[in-house]
Z-matrix of the N, CA and C atoms (Angstrom, degrees):
N
C 1 1.455
C 2 1.521 1 108.27
N 3 1.291 2 115.55 1 133.12
C 4 1.456 3 122.24 2 178.93
C 5 1.525 4 110.61 3 -65.85
N 6 1.331 5 116.81 4 146.05
C 7 1.461 6 118.99 5 178.84
C 8 1.520 7 112.22 6 -86.90
N 9 1.311 8 118.56 7 -34.55
C 10 1.462 9 121.14 8 -179.87
C 11 1.519 10 109.02 9 -117.23
N 12 1.340 11 116.65 10 114.49
C 13 1.460 12 118.59 11 -178.25
C 14 1.520 13 111.72 12 -67.24
N 15 1.301 14 115.60 13 124.00
C 16 1.451 15 121.13 14 174.53
C 17 1.512 16 109.67 15 -105.05
N 18 1.309 17 115.24 16 -167.25
C 19 1.467 18 120.82 17 -177.85
C 20 1.527 19 111.77 18 -59.32
N 21 1.335 20 118.15 19 -43.49
C 22 1.470 21 120.93 20 -179.31
C 23 1.529 22 110.66 21 -64.32
N 24 1.328 23 116.46 22 -40.72
C 25 1.464 24 120.41 23 178.34
C 26 1.516 25 110.30 24 -64.91
N 27 1.317 26 116.78 25 -42.83
C 28 1.465 27 121.27 26 178.78
C 29 1.522 28 109.99 27 -57.80
N 30 1.319 29 116.56 28 -49.75
C 31 1.465 30 120.27 29 -179.30
C 32 1.525 31 111.36 30 -63.44
N 33 1.329 32 117.37 31 -40.44
C 34 1.467 33 120.66 32 179.03
C 35 1.527 34 110.69 33 -62.35
N 36 1.341 35 117.45 34 -45.48
C 37 1.466 36 119.98 35 179.46
C 38 1.528 37 111.11 36 -64.37
N 39 1.327 38 117.03 37 -42.49
C 40 1.461 39 119.58 38 178.17
C 41 1.528 40 110.83 39 -62.68
N 42 1.333 41 117.32 40 -41.46
C 43 1.465 42 120.40 41 178.91
C 44 1.524 43 111.27 42 -67.85
N 45 1.330 44 117.27 43 -40.02
C 46 1.465 45 120.65 44 178.41
C 47 1.519 46 110.62 45 -57.64
N 48 1.316 47 116.28 46 -37.65
C 49 1.473 48 122.14 47 -179.34
C 50 1.532 49 111.48 48 -93.36
N 51 1.343 50 117.29 49 11.71
C 52 1.470 51 121.82 50 -178.47
C 53 1.527 52 112.18 51 53.54
N 54 1.322 53 115.11 52 36.78
C 55 1.473 54 122.01 53 -179.94
C 56 1.524 55 111.88 54 56.20
N 57 1.345 56 116.62 55 30.19
C 58 1.466 57 121.06 56 178.07
C 59 1.518 58 110.09 57 -104.35
N 60 1.318 59 115.33 58 140.42
C 61 1.459 60 121.77 59 176.37
C 62 1.525 61 108.86 60 -63.34
N 63 1.315 62 116.82 61 130.12
C 64 1.464 63 121.48 62 179.38
C 65 1.519 64 111.88 63 -66.82
N 66 1.328 65 117.38 64 -18.58
C 67 1.458 66 121.25 65 -175.47
C 68 1.528 67 113.34 66 -95.70
N 69 1.345 68 117.44 67 -37.52
C 70 1.475 69 118.95 68 -175.32
C 71 1.522 70 114.05 69 -127.44
N 72 1.329 71 117.85 70 -10.70
C 73 1.455 72 120.88 71 -178.83
C 74 1.516 73 114.23 72 86.62
N 75 1.340 74 116.98 73 -2.89
C 76 1.466 75 120.95 74 177.65
C 77 1.520 76 111.02 75 -72.03
N 78 1.299 77 116.98 76 -175.66
C 79 1.467 78 122.80 77 -179.35
C 80 1.528 79 110.04 78 -73.09
N 81 1.322 80 116.11 79 118.33
C 82 1.469 81 121.56 80 179.58
C 83 1.520 82 109.69 81 -83.04
N 84 1.333 83 115.29 82 136.83
C 85 1.457 84 119.49 83 178.18
C 86 1.521 85 112.97 84 -125.39
N 87 1.319 86 117.64 85 -2.27
C 88 1.462 87 119.84 86 176.27
C 89 1.528 88 109.72 87 -157.18
N 90 1.329 89 115.93 88 175.88
C 91 1.461 90 121.33 89 177.15
C 92 1.521 91 109.07 90 -105.13
N 93 1.320 92 115.38 91 134.62
C 94 1.461 93 122.46 92 179.93
C 95 1.522 94 109.38 93 -102.49
N 96 1.328 95 116.88 94 145.12
C 97 1.462 96 120.94 95 170.72
C 98 1.526 97 107.27 96 -80.04
N 99 1.324 98 118.16 97 116.85
C 100 1.464 99 121.80 98 179.29
C 101 1.522 100 108.95 99 -59.63
N 102 1.320 101 116.14 100 -51.21
C 103 1.467 102 121.71 101 170.77
C 104 1.525 103 105.12 102 -102.14
N 105 1.333 104 117.66 103 110.37
C 106 1.462 105 120.29 104 -176.16
C 107 1.528 106 112.38 105 -56.50
N 108 1.294 107 115.38 106 150.30
C 109 1.463 108 120.12 107 179.02
C 110 1.523 109 110.35 108 -60.36
N 111 1.336 110 117.01 109 -31.75
C 112 1.469 111 120.60 110 178.85
C 113 1.527 112 112.22 111 -68.10
N 114 1.333 113 116.72 112 -13.85
C 115 1.469 114 121.74 113 176.59
C 116 1.527 115 110.75 114 -107.71
N 117 1.320 116 117.18 115 15.76
C 118 1.456 117 121.37 116 177.62
C 119 1.517 118 114.44 117 91.87
N 120 1.329 119 117.35 118 5.14
C 121 1.465 120 120.59 119 178.33
C 122 1.516 121 110.86 120 -69.70
N 123 1.304 122 115.25 121 144.41
C 124 1.459 123 120.90 122 -178.42
C 125 1.525 124 111.17 123 -85.40
N 126 1.319 125 115.15 124 153.80
C 127 1.468 126 121.63 125 174.40
C 128 1.528 127 106.45 126 -87.80
N 129 1.346 128 114.20 127 66.59
C 130 1.463 129 121.68 128 -175.76
C 131 1.519 130 109.66 129 -126.62
N 132 1.311 131 114.66 130 157.33
C 133 1.454 132 121.32 131 -179.72
C 134 1.528 133 112.04 132 -57.03
N 135 1.325 134 117.20 133 -38.27
C 136 1.470 135 119.62 134 -177.20
C 137 1.529 136 112.89 135 -77.36
N 138 1.326 137 117.47 136 2.69
C 139 1.468 138 122.19 137 175.54
C 140 1.530 139 110.35 138 -118.86
N 141 1.309 140 117.05 139 19.48
C 142 1.465 141 121.09 140 -177.17
C 143 1.518 142 110.11 141 -124.71
N 144 1.328 143 115.66 142 141.12
C 145 1.461 144 122.53 143 173.86
C 146 1.522 145 108.83 144 -137.55
N 147 1.333 146 117.02 145 147.52
C 148 1.459 147 119.63 146 175.65
C 149 1.525 148 110.54 147 -63.95
N 150 1.319 149 116.46 148 140.30
C 151 1.466 150 121.13 149 179.13
C 152 1.522 151 109.78 150 -144.48
N 153 1.327 152 114.80 151 148.71
C 154 1.463 153 119.56 152 172.46
C 155 1.531 154 107.38 153 -79.50
N 156 1.305 155 116.15 154 167.10
C 157 1.463 156 120.11 155 -178.64
C 158 1.530 157 111.09 156 -60.78
N 159 1.339 158 117.44 157 -42.62
C 160 1.461 159 120.41 158 -176.95
C 161 1.534 160 111.24 159 -62.96
N 162 1.329 161 116.89 160 -47.33
C 163 1.466 162 119.15 161 -179.27
C 164 1.524 163 111.16 162 -67.63
N 165 1.330 164 117.18 163 -41.12
C 166 1.455 165 120.09 164 178.81
C 167 1.517 166 112.09 165 -59.77
N 168 1.328 167 116.20 166 -43.63
C 169 1.464 168 119.82 167 178.94
C 170 1.520 169 111.09 168 -71.63
N 171 1.319 170 117.08 169 -39.22
C 172 1.466 171 120.18 170 -178.80
C 173 1.522 172 111.22 171 -65.89
N 174 1.324 173 117.04 172 -41.36
C 175 1.465 174 120.60 173 179.47
C 176 1.517 175 109.79 174 -68.71
N 177 1.312 176 116.37 175 -39.80
C 178 1.458 177 120.71 176 177.51
C 179 1.514 178 112.52 177 56.23
N 180 1.320 179 116.51 178 -135.32
C 181 1.464 180 122.15 179 -177.01
C 182 1.522 181 112.27 180 -92.80
N 183 1.325 182 116.58 181 16.57
C 184 1.469 183 119.43 182 177.24
C 185 1.522 184 109.73 183 -86.85
N 186 1.323 185 115.65 184 153.22
C 187 1.454 186 119.01 185 172.39
C 188 1.522 187 107.84 186 -72.33
N 189 1.312 188 116.59 187 165.33
C 190 1.459 189 120.24 188 178.25
C 191 1.524 190 110.11 189 -59.90
N 192 1.326 191 117.51 190 -41.49
C 193 1.473 192 121.04 191 179.17
C 194 1.527 193 111.27 192 -62.10
N 195 1.336 194 117.24 193 -42.15
C 196 1.469 195 120.67 194 178.57
C 197 1.522 196 110.89 195 -64.14
N 198 1.323 197 115.95 196 -43.94
C 199 1.460 198 120.50 197 -178.71
C 200 1.527 199 110.75 198 -63.60
N 201 1.336 200 116.99 199 -45.03
C 202 1.465 201 120.33 200 179.18
C 203 1.525 202 111.07 201 -63.33
N 204 1.325 203 117.38 202 -38.42
C 205 1.472 204 120.51 203 176.99
C 206 1.527 205 110.11 204 -64.57
N 207 1.330 206 117.39 205 -40.45
C 208 1.464 207 120.92 206 178.32
C 209 1.529 208 111.16 207 -65.78
N 210 1.325 209 117.27 208 -37.34
C 211 1.465 210 120.60 209 176.63
C 212 1.520 211 109.58 210 -63.05
N 213 1.335 212 116.87 211 -43.32
C 214 1.467 213 120.66 212 179.05
C 215 1.526 214 111.08 213 -62.78
N 216 1.329 215 117.01 214 -36.94
C 217 1.467 216 121.74 215 -179.02
C 218 1.526 217 112.24 216 -73.46
N 219 1.335 218 116.37 217 -44.63
C 220 1.467 219 120.45 218 -173.95
C 221 1.523 220 113.57 219 -92.80
N 222 1.325 221 116.69 220 -21.36
C 223 1.461 222 119.92 221 -175.40
C 224 1.514 223 113.08 222 75.93
N 225 1.327 224 116.53 223 11.59
C 226 1.461 225 120.94 224 -177.80
C 227 1.518 226 110.27 225 -134.47
N 228 1.318 227 115.49 226 136.07
C 229 1.460 228 121.19 227 179.10
C 230 1.519 229 110.99 228 -71.15
N 231 1.338 230 117.36 229 -25.45
C 232 1.463 231 119.87 230 -174.38
C 233 1.520 232 114.37 231 -105.28
N 234 1.332 233 118.04 232 -10.63
C 235 1.473 234 120.39 233 -178.03
C 236 1.519 235 110.94 234 -75.64
N 237 1.305 236 114.48 235 150.19
C 238 1.466 237 120.99 236 175.30
C 239 1.521 238 107.24 237 -119.10
N 240 1.326 239 117.93 238 125.93
C 241 1.466 240 119.73 239 178.93
C 242 1.519 241 110.97 240 -55.50
N 243 1.314 242 115.86 241 136.18
C 244 1.453 243 120.94 242 179.79
C 245 1.514 244 113.54 243 89.36
N 246 1.334 245 117.31 244 -15.47
C 247 1.465 246 120.07 245 178.54
C 248 1.520 247 109.11 246 -83.17
N 249 1.321 248 117.38 247 145.88
C 250 1.468 249 119.45 248 178.11
C 251 1.526 250 110.51 249 -61.37
N 252 1.303 251 117.04 250 137.54
C 253 1.461 252 122.23 251 179.54
C 254 1.522 253 109.05 252 -99.25
N 255 1.313 254 116.44 253 139.84
C 256 1.459 255 120.61 254 177.48
C 257 1.515 256 108.75 255 -96.30
N 258 1.305 257 116.19 256 148.58
C 259 1.466 258 120.35 257 178.58
C 260 1.517 259 109.14 258 -72.06
N 261 1.316 260 115.72 259 141.16
C 262 1.471 261 120.18 260 -178.97
C 263 1.508 262 111.18 261 -88.38
């Protein structure tokens, strides 16, 4: 397994997942760090999953466990605890 994902690795991972976001099943357009680099996650293939723009931005620098806990708390995949909520 390659340590640093390059273009070929990116395309292979996207194809393996049929260009589907690992988090929501939508169209994936980039690779997300499952454990963010800011939390000590490596820039390695085994720490990357395909993600759509919305999920990648919503997860941000949180770990997958933190993001899932926040979803359970807020009931929203895109909400961030403590952030102002807009009326729907």
